[in-house]
C-alpha positions as CSV (number, residue, x, y, z in Angstrom):
1,M,59.8,106.3,132.7
2,T,56.0,105.8,132.7
3,P,54.2,109.0,132.0
4,I,50.8,109.5,133.8
5,A,47.9,111.0,131.9
6,L,45.7,113.4,133.8
7,L,42.2,114.6,132.7
8,G,39.7,116.8,134.4
9,V,36.0,116.0,134.1
10,P,34.3,119.1,135.5
11,N,30.7,117.9,135.4
12,D,28.2,117.8,138.3
13,E,24.9,118.1,136.4
14,N,23.7,114.8,137.9
15,S,24.4,115.7,141.5
16,S,21.3,115.1,143.6
17,Y,21.9,117.5,146.5
18,L,24.5,120.2,145.9
19,R,26.5,121.5,143.0
20,G,30.2,122.2,143.2
21,P,32.2,119.1,142.2
22,A,32.5,120.6,138.7
23,E,35.0,123.0,140.3
24,A,37.1,120.2,141.7
25,P,39.7,119.5,138.9
26,A,41.3,123.0,139.1
27,A,41.4,122.9,142.9
28,I,43.0,119.5,143.0
29,R,45.6,120.5,140.3
30,R,46.5,123.5,142.3
31,E,47.5,121.4,145.3
32,L,48.9,118.6,143.2
33,F,51.5,120.8,141.6
34,S,52.2,123.2,144.5
35,D,55.8,123.7,145.5
36,A,54.6,123.5,149.1
37,Y,54.5,119.7,149.1
38,A,56.8,116.8,148.3
39,Q,56.7,115.5,144.8
40,Y,57.8,112.0,145.5
41,S,55.1,109.3,146.1
42,E,55.5,107.1,149.1
43,S,56.0,104.3,146.7
44,G,59.3,105.8,145.6
45,V,58.4,107.6,142.3
46,D,59.7,111.1,141.5
47,L,56.5,112.8,140.3
48,S,58.4,116.0,139.4
49,A,60.6,114.3,136.8
50,P,60.2,116.0,133.3
51,G,57.6,114.3,131.3
52,R,56.1,112.4,134.2
53,W,52.7,114.1,133.8
54,I,50.8,114.6,130.6
55,D,47.9,116.9,131.5
56,H,45.1,116.8,128.9
57,G,43.3,119.6,130.6
58,D,39.6,119.4,131.1
59,V,36.9,117.8,129.1
60,R,35.1,120.4,127.0
61,F,31.3,120.3,127.1
62,D,29.8,121.8,123.9
63,A,26.2,122.8,123.5
64,G,24.3,120.1,121.6
65,V,26.7,117.3,122.4
66,D,25.8,114.6,124.9
67,P,28.2,115.2,127.9
68,W,28.6,111.4,128.1
69,T,29.9,111.4,124.5
70,S,32.3,114.3,125.3
71,I,33.7,112.4,128.3
72,E,34.1,109.1,126.6
73,T,35.8,110.7,123.6
74,A,38.2,112.7,125.7
75,V,39.1,109.6,127.8
76,E,39.7,107.6,124.6
77,R,42.0,110.3,123.3
78,A,43.9,110.4,126.6
79,L,44.4,106.6,126.6
80,E,45.4,106.4,122.9
81,P,49.2,106.8,123.5
82,G,49.0,104.0,126.1
83,H,49.6,106.0,129.2
84,P,47.7,105.1,132.4
85,L,45.1,107.7,133.2
86,I,43.8,109.5,136.3
87,S,40.6,111.3,135.9
88,L,39.6,114.1,138.2
89,G,35.8,114.6,138.7
90,G,33.3,115.9,138.9
91,D,30.6,113.9,140.6
92,H,30.5,110.1,140.5
93,A,28.2,110.0,137.5
94,V,31.2,110.6,135.3
95,T,32.7,107.2,136.1
96,H,30.2,105.6,133.7
97,P,31.3,107.2,130.5
98,I,35.0,107.0,131.6
99,L,34.7,103.2,131.9
100,R,33.1,102.9,128.5
101,A,36.5,104.0,127.1
102,V,38.7,102.2,129.6
103,R,36.9,98.9,129.1
104,R,37.7,98.8,125.4
105,R,41.3,98.4,126.3
106,H,40.9,95.6,128.8
107,S,39.1,92.3,128.1
108,R,39.2,91.6,131.9
109,L,38.6,94.4,134.4
110,T,37.9,94.6,138.1
111,I,36.6,97.8,139.6
112,V,37.6,98.7,143.1
113,H,35.1,101.3,144.2
114,V,35.9,103.1,147.4
115,D,32.9,105.1,148.7
116,A,30.5,105.7,151.6
117,H,27.6,104.9,149.2
118,P,27.1,102.1,146.8
119,D,25.9,104.4,144.0
120,I,24.0,101.6,142.4
121,Y,20.4,102.8,142.6
122,D,18.6,101.9,139.4
123,A,17.6,105.5,138.8
124,Y,17.9,107.8,141.8
125,Q,15.1,110.4,141.9
126,G,14.1,109.2,138.5
127,N,17.5,110.0,136.9
128,P,19.3,106.9,135.5
129,R,22.5,109.1,135.1
130,S,22.4,110.2,138.7
131,H,25.7,110.3,140.7
132,A,23.9,107.7,142.9
133,S,23.4,105.3,140.0
134,P,26.6,105.0,137.8
135,F,27.4,101.4,138.9
136,A,24.0,100.1,137.9
137,R,24.7,101.4,134.4
138,I,28.3,100.1,134.5
139,M,27.3,96.6,135.4
140,E,24.3,96.5,133.0
141,E,26.7,97.3,130.2
142,G,29.2,94.7,131.2
143,L,32.0,97.3,131.7
144,A,33.6,95.2,134.5
145,D,33.9,91.6,135.3
146,R,34.0,92.2,139.1
147,L,32.8,95.1,141.2
148,I,34.3,95.4,144.7
149,Q,32.9,98.2,146.9
150,V,34.9,99.2,149.9
151,G,34.0,101.6,152.8
152,L,30.3,101.4,152.5
153,R,28.3,102.8,155.5
154,A,25.0,104.1,153.9
155,T,23.2,101.2,152.3
156,S,19.5,100.7,151.7
157,A,17.3,97.7,150.8
158,E,17.4,98.7,147.1
159,H,21.2,98.7,147.3
160,R,21.2,95.2,148.8
161,A,18.9,94.0,146.0
162,Q,21.2,95.5,143.4
163,F,24.2,93.7,145.1
164,R,22.5,90.4,144.6
165,R,21.4,91.3,141.0
166,F,25.0,92.2,139.9
167,G,27.0,90.0,142.2
168,V,28.7,92.9,143.9
169,E,31.3,92.1,146.5
170,T,31.3,94.5,149.5
171,V,33.6,95.5,152.3
172,S,31.7,97.8,154.7
173,A,33.4,100.6,156.7
174,A,33.1,98.4,159.8
175,Q,34.9,95.6,158.0
176,W,37.7,97.8,156.7
177,T,40.1,97.4,159.5
178,G,43.9,97.1,159.4
179,D,45.6,96.2,156.2
180,L,42.9,95.3,153.6
181,Q,44.0,92.7,151.1
182,L,41.7,92.2,148.1
183,R,42.3,89.0,146.1
184,I,42.2,90.2,142.5
185,D,43.7,88.8,139.3
186,G,44.1,91.0,136.3
187,P,43.7,94.7,135.6
188,V,42.1,97.0,138.2
189,Y,40.3,100.3,137.8
190,L,40.1,102.3,141.0
191,S,37.2,104.7,141.5
192,L,37.7,106.8,144.7
193,D,34.9,108.9,146.0
194,L,36.3,111.3,148.6
195,D,33.3,110.8,150.9
196,A,34.7,107.3,151.6
197,L,37.0,109.2,154.0
198,D,35.7,110.3,157.4
199,P,34.6,114.0,157.2
200,A,37.2,114.8,159.8
201,F,39.7,114.3,157.1
202,A,37.7,115.2,154.0
203,P,34.9,117.7,154.9
204,G,34.7,119.0,151.3
205,V,32.1,116.7,150.0
206,S,28.4,117.1,149.3
207,H,27.3,114.0,151.3
208,R,29.3,113.7,154.6
209,E,29.0,110.3,156.3
210,P,30.7,110.0,159.7
211,G,32.5,106.8,160.5
212,G,34.7,106.6,157.4
213,A,38.2,105.7,156.5
214,T,41.4,107.6,157.2
215,P,43.7,108.8,154.5
216,R,46.2,106.2,155.7
217,Q,43.7,103.4,155.1
218,A,43.0,104.7,151.6
219,I,46.8,105.0,150.8
220,G,47.3,101.5,152.0
221,L,44.6,100.2,149.7
222,I,46.1,102.1,146.8
223,H,49.5,100.6,147.5
224,S,48.1,97.1,147.7
225,L,47.0,97.4,144.0
226,E,50.6,97.5,142.7
227,R,51.2,95.9,139.3
228,R,47.4,95.6,138.7
229,L,46.2,99.2,138.6
230,V,45.6,100.5,135.1
231,A,43.5,103.7,135.6
232,A,41.6,105.6,138.2
233,D,39.3,108.4,139.0
234,V,39.0,110.7,142.1
235,V,35.6,112.2,142.4
236,E,33.0,114.1,144.5
237,Y,35.3,116.7,145.9
238,N,33.2,119.8,146.4
239,P,35.3,122.9,147.0
240,R,32.2,124.9,148.1
241,C,32.0,122.6,151.2
242,D,35.7,122.4,152.0
243,I,37.3,123.9,155.2
244,E,40.7,125.6,154.7
245,N,41.4,123.6,151.6
246,T,41.8,120.4,153.7
247,T,40.0,118.1,151.2
248,A,41.8,119.5,148.2
249,L,45.1,118.6,149.9
250,V,44.0,115.1,150.8
251,A,42.7,114.6,147.2
252,A,46.0,115.7,145.8
253,K,47.9,113.3,148.1
254,L,45.7,110.4,147.0
255,V,46.3,111.3,143.3
256,K,50.1,111.3,144.0
257,E,49.9,107.9,145.5
258,I,47.8,106.5,142.7
259,A,50.2,108.0,140.2
260,G,53.1,106.4,142.0
261,I,51.6,103.0,141.7
262,L,50.6,103.5,138.0
263,A,54.2,104.6,137.3
264,G,55.6,101.4,138.8
265,G,56.1,102.3,142.5
266,T,56.0,99.6,145.0
267,R,54.5,98.9,148.4
268,A,57.9,97.7,149.5
269,A,59.4,101.1,148.9
270,A,56.6,102.7,150.9
271,N,57.2,100.4,153.8
272,L,61.0,101.1,153.6
273,A,60.3,104.8,153.7
274,A,58.2,104.3,156.8
């Protein structure tokens, strides 16, 4: 049995508009482990099996310590036993220090970044650590060999210049139709911003962008990464903006499907269940 490591990253100090994503890890865990919902992934994995989850709790942020150091250190410790990791943000800025630790374990790495926004500004509002800028830092530091951004529907001229600078591959929301198949060899890191989904399904985000994906599209993409996925994060859930806990439930569902694939579940099993 493959245990799945879980780590909360309750940090939103680099959010540009609203605070609240720091409260997300606890809210997602509450739905993830609720008796109200099935504990099997669609890919056929029993997530309730003893020892399936190894929850490392939340990153501790101590005064006088760079938060990026705290995150990177906590991720390194969670990865040390060799278990695949799902990190719960927090805003999207936290993906940068997470990937510093993940990259050390993978000489080849492709990032599949699912989001309404490219988050690749050089320094949004003058902040190089902004949640709108992590992928600029990630690519500058060579933390991935490929960056594929899926679901985009809010791009600017600066974004397009950054795409050219870093060789980013993009699939816009308009292009994301049907069963998306990405051609990827080698390990994959999935970074899933919940505002990639249409706000009809995930209203609990700080930056709602209509015209987004459905949860079914996101689940299909997760399942398509079988045998290549090595770690993931789910970020930008803002409980303060949620409606009747809708987004927390969707986030928990996506975490379950990510966990199923990390634990060896298959798309064939998901299709059989359907």
